[in-house]
N, C-alpha and C positions, 0 to 999 in steps of 0.2 A: 598515553595514547589509549584509544578505545580498543578493547579486546573482543567484545561481543556486540555486534552491530545488527540490529533488525532493520530491514528495509521493507516497506509496504508497497505492494504492486497492485495496480488496478487496470492495467492495459493502456494507460494514457501516456502521452509523451513526457509529461512531468514525472511520472513514476519511473520511466526508463532513465531519465536524467538522474533521478534519485539513486537508482541502481548503480549507475556509473560512478556517482560520488561515493557510495558505500564501498565499491570495489577499490577506489583510490585510497580511502581510509584504511581498508583492510590490507594494504601493502605492508603495514607495520608488522613486526614479528609477533607471532602467536595470535593474530587477530582472526576472528571468524565472523561470517555473515550468515544470517538466516533471512531468506527471501520469503515473505508471507503474502498469500493472496486469499482474501476472505470472500467466499461465495455467498451471496444473498439469494434466497429464493422468495419470490412473492407468494403470498398465500393465495389459494385458489378457492373460489366459491363453488361448493358442491351441493347437490340436491339431497342432503341427508337430514335436513332440519337442524344441523349443528352449526351452520355458518361456515366460517373459514377453517380450512385445514391445510397443512403443509403436505401436499401429496404429489410432488414432482418426482418423476422417475429418475433413476440413476443415469448418469451420462448426459445431463442437460447441456445446452449450449454454454451456460455460464461455467459449468465444471470443465468443459472442453477448452474454453478460453483460458481459464485459470491454469489448466495443465500446460497449455501452450506457452503462457507467460513464464511459468516456473521452469519449463524446459529451456527457454531462452536464457533465463537467469543462470541455470546450471551450466550452460555453454559459456556464458560470460565468465563465470567463476573459473572454469577450466582454462579458458584462453588467457586469463590473467594470473593463473596459479594462486588463486585465492581459496582458502578453506571455506567452503560454503555449503549450506544445506537449503532445501526448499520445503515449504509446507503449505498445503492447501487446507483451509479451515472453513467449515460450513458455519454460518452465523446462527442457524437454528432460531431465528427470530431476535437474536441479540444484536445490538447495534455494532457496526463495524468498529467504532472507536473502542468499545469495551472488549471486543474480541482481540483487537491488536494490543490493548493494555494487558489483558490476561496472558497472551502469548509472550509479550515482553517480560512479564514477571516470571513466568514459568521458565523461560530461557535465560533469565538473569541478564538481560541486555543492559549495557551501560550507555548505549546511544540508539536512538531511533531516527532513521532517515526516511523522509516522506516527500513526495512531490506535492506541489500546490499549483492550482490553476490560476491563482491570482484574481478570482472573480470578486466583484463587488456590486453593490447596488441590488437591483432586482434579480440578477443572475444568482448572486450569493443567497438571497432570500429564498429563491425557488429551489436551488440545488444543494444548498448547505455547504458545509466545509468539514470533511472528516479531519483534515489537518488541524483546523482551529479547535474543533471539539476535542481532539486528542490532546492538544496543548493544555486545554482546560482541565483535563482529567488525569494528567500524569505529572510525576515529579522527576521523570527522567529527562536528560538532555535530548532535545529534538533538533535535527538539522532539516530545515525546510528548503527544498530546491524548487525554485519557481520556474515555471514554463514561460519562455519568452513568447509572446503572442505576435509581436511585430519587431521589425528592425529598430534598434535604438535610434532616436532622432538626434541629428546633430544640430547644434545651435545655429540659427541663421545669422548672417552678417547684417549689420545695420548700415 
């Protein structure tokens, strides 16, 4: 069984489903979960002749959202008697994929659980996929939990 499970949170329904799966897996003896939320800050253009700088004040909306997600994860851990910790990490210009991979290595995770939106076509090209990128850059086992967008269709009768 997995003993050190990292779950990535981003505020989406898919990430919440991933948290639920990580908690189920953490019911095994000695299992621990770390819930991670990576905060990205967009660079801002300033009139200093230097171009873009990262100059967001502390307590931004993204940080507040991350703190709310991690507080919810801590509540879920407590409700299910799961050993869990939470971690907010600022990307500082680094890609979310690489931040998650670095934290997984630091924490010595043996499983990563992530939600996926199941986008394809133009949506995937526009929004990308952190889950797909992470799969390409890790050797760790990854459990992808897909968000259901619609009710499953039942076959029609002929």
